[in-house]
C-alpha positions as CSV (number, residue, x, y, z in Angstrom):
1,M,102.9,87.6,94.9
2,V,104.7,89.8,92.4
3,A,101.5,90.8,90.4
4,A,99.6,91.5,93.6
5,T,102.4,93.7,94.8
6,I,102.5,95.6,91.5
7,R,98.8,96.2,91.6
8,T,99.2,98.2,94.7
9,L,100.4,101.0,92.5
10,F,96.7,101.8,91.6
11,A,95.9,102.4,95.3
12,Q,98.2,105.4,95.5
13,P,96.4,108.8,95.5
14,T,98.7,110.9,93.4
15,A,101.1,110.5,90.4
16,D,104.1,111.3,92.6
17,E,103.1,108.6,95.1
18,V,102.6,106.1,92.3
19,R,106.1,106.7,91.1
20,A,107.6,106.6,94.6
21,H,105.7,103.4,95.4
22,L,107.1,101.8,92.3
23,D,110.6,102.4,93.6
24,T,109.6,100.9,97.0
25,V,108.0,97.9,95.3
26,A,111.1,97.4,93.1
27,D,113.4,97.5,96.2
28,M,111.2,95.1,98.1
29,L,111.0,92.6,95.3
30,G,114.6,93.1,94.3
31,A,115.9,91.3,97.4
32,Q,114.3,88.0,96.2
33,F,114.0,88.8,92.5
34,P,116.8,91.0,91.3
35,K,115.7,90.8,87.6
36,V,112.2,91.8,88.5
37,K,113.6,94.9,90.1
38,E,115.7,95.8,87.1
39,M,112.7,95.3,84.8
40,L,110.4,97.4,86.9
41,L,112.9,100.3,87.1
42,D,113.7,100.0,83.3
43,A,109.9,100.2,82.5
44,K,109.1,102.8,85.2
45,E,108.0,105.5,82.8
46,D,105.7,103.1,80.9
47,L,104.3,101.4,84.0
48,T,103.4,104.7,85.6
49,A,102.0,106.5,82.5
50,F,98.4,105.9,83.7
51,A,99.1,108.3,86.6
52,D,99.3,111.3,84.2
53,F,95.6,110.9,83.6
54,P,92.8,111.9,86.0
55,H,92.6,109.6,89.0
56,Q,89.1,108.4,88.3
57,D,90.3,106.9,85.0
58,W,93.3,105.0,86.3
59,K,91.6,101.6,86.7
60,K,90.0,102.0,83.2
61,I,93.4,102.4,81.7
């Protein structure tokens, strides 16, 4: 469940939406898994770094 939810980041069309979606995912998972929320937010920059590259390369990264 957690991994599948996190993979939805790649479905976002822009870098800004990827980062906003990570916040949404963290909040959603945080209700049941508070440590997962904390880890996601702490690693936000690293987790969303792929979004700084051209969209067509995201899944390759």
